[in-house]
C-alpha positions in Angstrom: 53.5 85.0 41.4 56.3 86.9 43.1 55.8 90.1 45.1 57.9 93.0 44.2 58.6 95.6 46.9 59.0 99.2 46.2 62.7 99.8 47.1 63.1 103.5 46.8 66.3 105.3 47.6 66.2 107.0 51.0 68.3 108.9 53.5 68.3 107.6 57.0 68.1 110.3 59.8 67.9 108.6 63.1 64.9 106.4 63.0 63.3 108.2 60.0 63.9 107.3 56.4 63.4 110.2 53.9 62.7 109.1 50.4 64.8 110.7 47.7 64.7 110.6 43.9 66.2 107.4 42.5 68.3 108.9 39.6 71.5 110.7 40.3 70.6 113.7 38.1 67.3 114.2 39.9 69.0 114.1 43.3 71.7 116.6 42.2 69.1 118.9 40.6 66.9 118.9 43.7 69.9 119.2 46.0 71.4 122.2 44.2 67.9 123.9 44.0 67.4 123.4 47.8 70.9 124.7 48.5 70.3 127.8 46.3 66.9 128.4 47.9 68.6 128.2 51.4 70.7 131.2 50.4 67.7 133.4 49.6 66.6 135.7 52.4 62.9 135.1 51.8 63.0 131.3 52.1 65.5 131.3 54.9 68.4 129.1 55.9 66.2 126.0 56.4 66.7 124.6 53.0 70.5 124.9 53.0 71.1 121.8 55.2 68.4 119.8 53.3 70.1 120.6 50.0 73.6 119.6 51.3 72.1 116.4 52.8 70.7 115.5 49.5 73.9 116.3 47.7 75.9 114.2 50.1 74.4 111.1 48.7 76.4 111.5 45.5 79.2 114.0 46.3 82.2 112.6 48.1 83.4 115.9 49.6 80.0 116.9 51.0 79.5 113.3 52.3 82.8 113.5 54.2 81.8 116.8 55.8 78.4 115.4 56.8 80.1 112.3 58.3 82.6 114.5 60.2 79.7 116.5 61.6 77.8 113.3 62.6 80.8 112.0 64.4 81.5 115.2 66.2 77.8 115.6 67.3 77.7 112.0 68.5 80.9 112.5 70.6 79.5 115.7 72.0 76.2 114.0 73.0 78.1 111.2 74.7 80.3 113.6 76.7 77.2 115.7 77.7 75.4 112.6 78.8 78.4 111.4 80.8 78.8 114.7 82.5 75.1 115.0 83.5 74.9 111.8 85.5 77.2 109.1 84.5 75.9 106.3 82.4 72.3 106.9 83.0 69.9 106.0 80.2 66.6 107.6 79.2 65.0 104.1 79.6 63.6 103.8 83.2 63.4 100.0 83.0 67.1 99.5 82.2 68.2 98.9 85.8 65.5 96.3 86.4 66.5 94.4 83.3 70.1 94.6 84.2 69.4 93.0 87.6 70.3 96.0 89.7 68.0 96.8 92.6 66.8 100.4 93.1 68.0 102.0 96.3 66.0 102.1 99.5 65.0 105.7 99.1 63.6 104.9 95.7 61.4 102.3 97.2 59.6 104.8 99.4 60.3 103.2 102.7 62.1 106.1 104.3 65.6 105.0 103.4 65.5 101.8 105.5 66.4 98.8 103.5 65.2 95.3 104.5 68.8 94.2 104.8 69.6 96.8 107.5 66.9 95.6 109.9 67.7 91.8 109.8 66.3 90.1 112.8 64.6 93.2 114.2 61.0 92.7 114.7 58.6 95.6 115.1 55.3 95.2 116.8 
């Protein structure tokens, strides 16, 4: 007996996958409804990007605009990260895995490295 997996259509947002309707007409209907609801003053602007995101699955023009925005945002984030401290990562263990030693001040020994006091014996 073979197992069948439920392969639903989804939109990938970072590490999250948001399930969407499988048929094109359902996606379009839901996308247009969310876009229209986003224009209403009571509901607010929150539904407008959701509707456009859902419409971008099937609409070439909206998909190009979404992709352009993703690329611009990614470049902005890279430039911001580079200007804030070079190529530092959010991962604290990256330097250890790369084989780079932390500096002497990071070791908590007062800024004196073991390489500087070669041959000096303290009693």
